[in-house]
ZALUMMAR-954832 format. One record per residue: residue in one letter; x negated, y, z of N, C-alpha, C, O in turn. Coordinates in steps of 0.05 Angstrom, whole numbers, plus 5000, padded with zeros to 4 digits. Example, Ala and Ser with C-alpha at 12.3 -4.5 7.8 and 13.67 -1.06 7.14 Angstrom:
# residues 2
A473648865156475449105156473649345156471549345169S474349555142472749795143474250015157473250235161
***
This chain:
# residues 336
M907388752882905488632900904788852922904788812946T904189072911903389292929905589362948905189412972T907989372937910389422954910789202975911189272998M910588952968910688732988908588763009909188723033L906188823002903988873020904589093040904189063065T905589313029906389543044908489473067908289533091R910689333054912689253072911689063095912589093118S909888873087908988703107907088843128906988763151A905589053119904289223137905989373155905189403178I908189483148909989623161911389463183911889533206A911989223172913389023190911488953216912288963239G908888893206906888823225906389043246906188993270A906189283235905689523253908189543273907889583297S910489523262913089533278912989333300913589383324A912089073290911988853314910088923334910588873357L907689033327905689093346906589323364905889333387A908089513353909089743368911089633388910989713411I912789453381914689343399913589173421914589153443L911289033413909888883432908689053451908988993475A907289273443905989463461908089593479907689623503A910289663468912289803486913389613505914089693528T913689353498914689153518912489133540913089133564T909789093531907889053550907489293570906989263593L907789553559907689773577910089793595909889893617S912389703588914789743604915289493626916889493645A913489283619914089053636912589123665910489253665P913589053687912589073711909688953714909188723706A907889103725905388973730905388783753906888823772Q903788563750903788353769901288373786899088443778T901788303812899188313830899388093849901587983854T897288013859896987803880896487923907894888103912M898187803925897687893956897187673972898987513977R894687643982893987403998894487484027893487674038L896187304041896587334069895087144086895486904083A893287224103891387084118892187084147893387274157S891486854161891486844189889886624202888886454187A889486614226887786414236889286184250888185984259T891886214250893886014261895485894241895485974218I897085704251898985564233901485444251901185374275N903585424238905985334249906685494275907685374293D906185754277906885944297908386164287909086174263V909086354305910686584297908986754275910286884259Q906286764275905186904257905286784230905486934210H905086524228905686394203908686404193909286414169Q910286404211913086434206913586734195915086764176W912686924206912887194194911787194166913087314149Q909387074160908587054133910386954113910587054090Q911886734120913486574102915986754098916886784076V917186874120919487044118918787294102920387374085F916487414106915787664090915787574064916987714048A914587344055914487254025917087254013917487353991E919087154028921687114018922987394013924287453993E922487574034923987834036922788004010924188133995L919987974007918788143984919988043960920788203944A920087773955920887643929923887733925924587763902A925487783943928387853941928388143930930188223916R926188303937926188593927924888633902925888803888V922988513895921088563871920788303853919288303834G922188103862921687853843918887773840917387773859D917987713817915187623812913087823806910887773797Q913988093814911888283810909588273827907388373821V910088133851907888063870907987763876909987663885T905687623870905387353877903987333904901687403908V905587233922904687203950903386933954904486733946E900886943966899386673971899086694003898286894015I899686464014899286474044897086274052897186034044Y895186344067892886204075892686214108891386394119P893986024120893886014149891585844158890085734141A891085824185889085644196886185724188884485544184S885685954186882786064180881785974153879385934150Q883485934133882785834106880986024094878985944081L881586284098879786524089877686604106876486824101G876886454127874586534143875286544173877586484181T873286624190873886674218875186934219875287084200I876386984245877987224251876287474242877187624225P873887514254872087724244871787764214871987984203R871387554202871087574171873787644158873787794138M875887554168878387634156879187924163880288074146V878588004185878788324190877288474172878288674161E874488394168872788524149873988504122873888704108G875088274114876088264087878488454081878688544058V880288524101882388704098880988974098881889124081L878989064114877689304113876489364085876689574073F875189164074873589204051875289134026874389174003G877689034029879689024006879188723992880388673971T877888554002877588273990879788103998880287903986I881288184021883688044030885788274031885388494042E888188204020889988434021891488454048892288674056S891788214061893588234085892588014106891787794099F892788094132891987924153893387984179893488214189I894587754191896087794214894587664237893487444234T894487784261892787714285893687854309894888074307P893187744333893787904356892288194354890188234342A893688384368892488654365889688684374888188854365S888888494394886288474407883988474388881988604392F884388324366882388284347882088504327880488474308L883688734329883588954313881989184329881489394318V881389134352880089344370877589474357876989714359G876089274341873789384330874389594306872689764301T876589584294877389774272878590044286878090254275D879990024308880790274321881290174351882889994356P879890284369879890194398882590234410883290104429R884390424397887090444408888790184405890890164417F887889994388889389734385889589584414891389434418Q887589644432887289494455889489554474889789404494V890989764471893289854491895389604494896489554515F895689454472897689224473896889034495898688884504D894589014503893488814522893688904550892888764569A894889154554894889264582896389084598898488984589P895589014622897188824640899888964651899989204657G901788794652904388904661905689084643907489214653L905189114618906589284599909489194590911389344589F909388934584912088824575912988604595911488474609D915688584594917088384610917488124597917087914609D918288124571918787884556919087944526918388164519G919887784510920087814482921888034474921288204457E924188034487926488244480925288524486925788714471H923588554509922788804515920488894494920289124485V918888714487916888784464918388884441917589084428A920688764434922088844409923389124414923489274395R924389184436925589424441923689654439924389864429V920989594449918989804447918189834417918390054405I917289604405915989614377918289714360917489884343H920589664360922789744340924090004350926190064339D923090154368923790434370922990564345920590554337P924990714331924290814306921990994303920390964284E921691194322919491364323916691224328914591294317Y916791044346914290904352913490714330911090694324R915490584317914890384295913490554271911490474259D914590774266913390944245910491024254908591014237H910191104278907491184287905490924285903190934275L906490704294904790484294903890384264901690274260E905790434246904890354217902790504208901290414191T902390754217900490964203898191034221896391184212F898090944246895891044264893090964258891191094267A892890764243889990674236889290724207887390604197L890690904193890190954166887291044164885890964146D886291204181883391314179881491064178879091094170S882290844186880390614185881190444162880190214160G882890544143883590414117885390174120885389994103I886990174140888889934143891590064153891690254168R893689934143896590004151897889764165897489534157V899389814185900989604199903689584183905189774179I904189314174906589284159908189054176910288964166G907288964198908788774213907788774241905388784247A909888764260909188764288911088594304913488654306I910088394316911788194327910988094355908588094361Y912788004373912187874396911087594391912187434375N908787534404907387274399908087104422909686914418S907087144448907486984469906187104494904787304491P906487024517905187094542902386974543902086744533I900287104552897586984559897386814581897986884604L896386584574895786364596892686314595891186404577I891886174615889086074615889185784613890485654630L887685664594887485394590884885324603883085474601S884585094618882085044631881584734633883484574633T879084664637878584384639878884284667879084044671T878884474686879184404715881684584725882084804715P883184484744885284634754884684924761882584964772V886185124756885785394764888485464780890385564768E888485424807890785474823890485704845892385784858T887885784849887386014865885386204852884186134832L885086454864883186654851880386534854878686584838D879986384875876986284875876386114856874086074851D878385994841877785794820876885934797875785794780F877086194793876086344770873086384774871786444754D871886364797869286424802867386234787867485994790G865786354770863786214754864986084727863485974711L867686114725869086004700868186144676868186384675K867485984656866486124630869086104611869985884603V870186344605872686344592872486494565871286714563R873686374545873886484519876086724520878286664529T875486954513877687144511877987254484876487184466F879987424480880187594456878187794458877287864480A877387914435875188124437876188394444875988584429S877188394469878688654479877588684508877488494522P876688934516875689004542878088954561877588884584L880488984553882788934573883288644579884888574596Q881788474565881588164573878988114588878988004610M876688204576874188134583873788224613873088074631E874388494616873688624643875288514666874188484688P877988454664879188334684878488054691879087974713M877287894672876187654677873787664693873287504711A872287874687869787914701870388004730868787964748A872588134733873288224760874188014779874088044804V875087774768875587554785873187324785873587104794G870787414775868487234777868287064752866486894752A869787074732869486924708867687054689867387294689S866486914671864687024650866387024624867286814615A866687244613868487264589866787264564864887414560L867587074546865987034522867887044498869386844494P867887274481869487264457868587074437866187084429L870386894428869586704407871886684386874186734391A871086604363873086554342874686324350873786144365L877186304342878886084349877785824338878185614351S876485824317875785584304873085474319872085254314E872085644338869685554353870185444380868485334394V872885474388873485414417873485114423872585034445V874484944407874484644413871884524417871284384437P870084584397867384464402866084604427864484474441A866784844431865484984457866684864484865184834503L869084794484870384644507869184374508868584284530Q868884234486867883954487864883964496864083774510S863384134490860384164497859884304525857684324535G862084404536861784534562860984824559860684954580A860684934535859685204531861885394545861085604556V864485324544866285474557868085264574868285024568D869185374594870985204612873985254606875585094615G874585464592877285514586877685734567875685834555M880185824563880786024543883186174549884986064561L883486434541885886584546887186544518885786594498A889786474517891486434492894286394501894886334524G895886434480898786374484899186064480897685934466M901185954493901985694492902385564462901685334456P903585724444904185614418901585574402901485414384I899385714409896785644398895685394409894485234394L895985344435894885114449896184874436894884674428T898984884432900384644422900084614391899984384381A899784814376899684794347896984654340896784514320F894884684356891984574352891584354371889384264374Q893784264386893384024403891184054422889383884422Y890984254438888784294454889184114481887384114498W891283964484891583784504889583544501889283374519D888183524479886083314474883483394486881683234490V883283634493880483744504880983874531878983914544A883283944542883584054567886584014575888484034558E886883964599889383874609890984134623893484134623Y889584314633890884474654891484764640889884864624V893784864646894385144637895485274662896985154677T894685524666895585674690896985934679895686104668D899485944685901086174677900486424693901586454715L898786614683897686814697899687064698899287264713N901987044679903487304678901787554675902087764687F899987524658897787734654898587954635899088184643S898687874610899488034591900987904569901387664571T901788044549903187924526901687964501900588174496V901687754484900387774456902387894438904587784434V901688114426903088244406901288224378898988304375S902688104361901088044334901988264314904288344311L899988354299900288564280899388494252897188394249N900888524232900188474205898988734193900388944192V896388724184895088974172894588914142893988684135I894689114125894089094098891889314089891789524101N890489264070888489444061890089714048891589674028E889689944058891090154050890290244021892190314007D887790234010887490273983888890093964889990183944W888989843970890489643954893489733955894789743934F894489803977897189863979898090103963900090103950Q896290313966896790563949896490513918897790653903A895090323910894690253883897290113870897490093846Q899090033888901489913876903590093868903690323877P905590013850907590193841909390273867909490123887E910790493866912190603888914390403897914890373921E915690253876917790063881916489833897917889723914V914089753893912789553908912089643934912789503953R910989843937910189973963912689993983912589924007T914790083972917390093988918289803996919089744019A918089623977919089363983917289214006918289054023I914789264004912889144022913489254050913489104069L913989504054914689614079917289524089917489474113E919289494073921889394078921689094088922789024109A920288934072920088654075918888604105919888454121G916588754109915188724133917088784158916988644177R918588974157920189054179922588844182923388774204A923588774159925988564159924588294172925888154188A922288224165920987984174920687994204921187794217E919788214214919388234243921588204259921388104281E924088314248926488284262927487994261928587894281A927087854238928087594233926887394249928287204257V924287414257922987234272922687244301921587064314L923887464312923887504340924987264358923787184378Q927287174348928586964368926886714361926486554379W925986664337924386434330921886434349921186224360G920686654352918286674368919086634398917586504413I921286734407921986674435922686384441922086284463D923986264421924585984423921885794422921685584434N920085904405917685744401915985744426914785544433V915985944440914485954468915785724485914285544494A918485724489919685514505919285254495919085074511N919185204470918984954458915884874463915284644470A914085044459911384984461910684924491908884764496N911885024510911484974540912384694546911084544560Q914784614533915584344538913784134522913183914532L912984214498911284014484908683984497907583774495W907684174512904984164526905583954549903883784554L907783974563908283784585908883484576908283284589D910283484551910783224540908283074532908182824530N906183224527903583074519901683064541899283044536G902483074566900783014587899583254601898283224622G899883504589898983734601900283844626902483764631Q899084004642900084114666900384414664898784544651I902484524675902884834677902684894708904384804724L900685054713900285134743901085424747901385564727E901485514771901785784780900085844804899485674820L899186094805897986204832900286224852902586224845S899486234877901586294898902486564894901186704879A904786654905905986884903904187124912904087334900E902687064933900787284944898587294927897887524921E897187104918894987124901895687234873894087364860Q898287184864899187264837899387574841898487714823A900387694863900787984867897788104870897188304858E896087974884893288064887891888104859890588304853M892287884843890987894817892088114799890588244786E894788154799895988334782895188604791894788774774A894888674817893988954825891088984815890289194805L889488774818886688804811886488854782884889024773F888088704766887988744736888889004728887789114708A890789104741891989374734889889584741889589774726E888389554764886189764769884089744750883189954740V883189504743881089494722881789594694880289724680A884389514687885389624661885489944661884590074642A886390034681886390344682883790474676883390664661G881690344692878990464687877990434658876590604648V878790204644878090144615879490364599878190494583L882190394602883790574585882890864587882691004567E882290944614881591224617878991304608878391544606S877291114602874691194592874591314565872591434559D876691274548876991374522879391534520881491414520P879191814519881791974519883591904496885991914501A882691824472884591764451886191494460888591474456V884791304470885991074480887891104502889990974503W887291284521888991344544891491484533893691444544A891291644515893691774504895391594491897791624494E894391404476895991184463897191014483899490944478Y895990934504896890784524899190934540901090804548E898891184544901091344558903591324540905791284551R903391364517905491384499906991114499909391114501L905490894496906590594497907690554523909990464525R906390624546907290564571910190714579911990614591D910090954569912691124577914890994560917090984570L914590904536916690794521917390504534919690434535A915490364541916090114556917590164581919490024586E916890354597918590424620921290494614923090404628A921590674591924190744584926190544574928590584575T924990304565926590124553926889864569927889664559R925989884596926389634610929089564617929589354629
***
């Protein structure tokens, strides 16, 4: 009897040891929530491709959950979520990250990029891409995705076809001085609002228009509240996916490597999708009764010169921002 008990105890201990060893050797699992304010656009596409690329590298070690269309809060709350570690990942136009590091505003500089391919040549320069990934680590965030989004247009409830039409216009902008101050220079009032607040603001008359990319306007069917879009040829939306650095460093080395690889693979993969999406969105706007307007060649040139002058004043006011802009501008010129 004693022998049988001893053998049972030994067998039980062996089973526990095997279970413990198996548990210790099994890869730890973690959840990575990907947040955004938009849906069915290039940001959402990047999230989906990133999830596929990450799964191909680490399997189910990381469970990716995608939350588009502001499901995890307004843009400011989602930025805070990544900073505080309550959200692992957030993708947004660089403008909305200016509060975390003012250098992010350099992407809004007028005249910096020609088109989507030019954005890609700049961002995917190996040295610059490495720099971009790590330049905001002091703020607790790391860039793991950088993509061409769209040119910036102005949506308005009344036609904007001359510079005089900007006078007195109340415009929702991104929270970037490089959008707010140029609008003020042409007589418009710039009001930074969360995307979720724009439709009621347009309907109530609290704002008369907004700066945005066409894919955002079509994804949320803005033709129901405003008819007119003016192609300003102002600047280009570059979207960045940022993650909480403390969360990132807490992951196994294999997972960290896979996240970085998946992010860069996804940004390469969605480039053409994003370019095509802009063209498709323009056509969709017209198909739904919207209009796309332009300034005259003379007024367009006048506006661009004014915006460049105002932007230079904003950028030069902060030496760190100016140095970052010079780095990006020189690379943009070298890759035209």
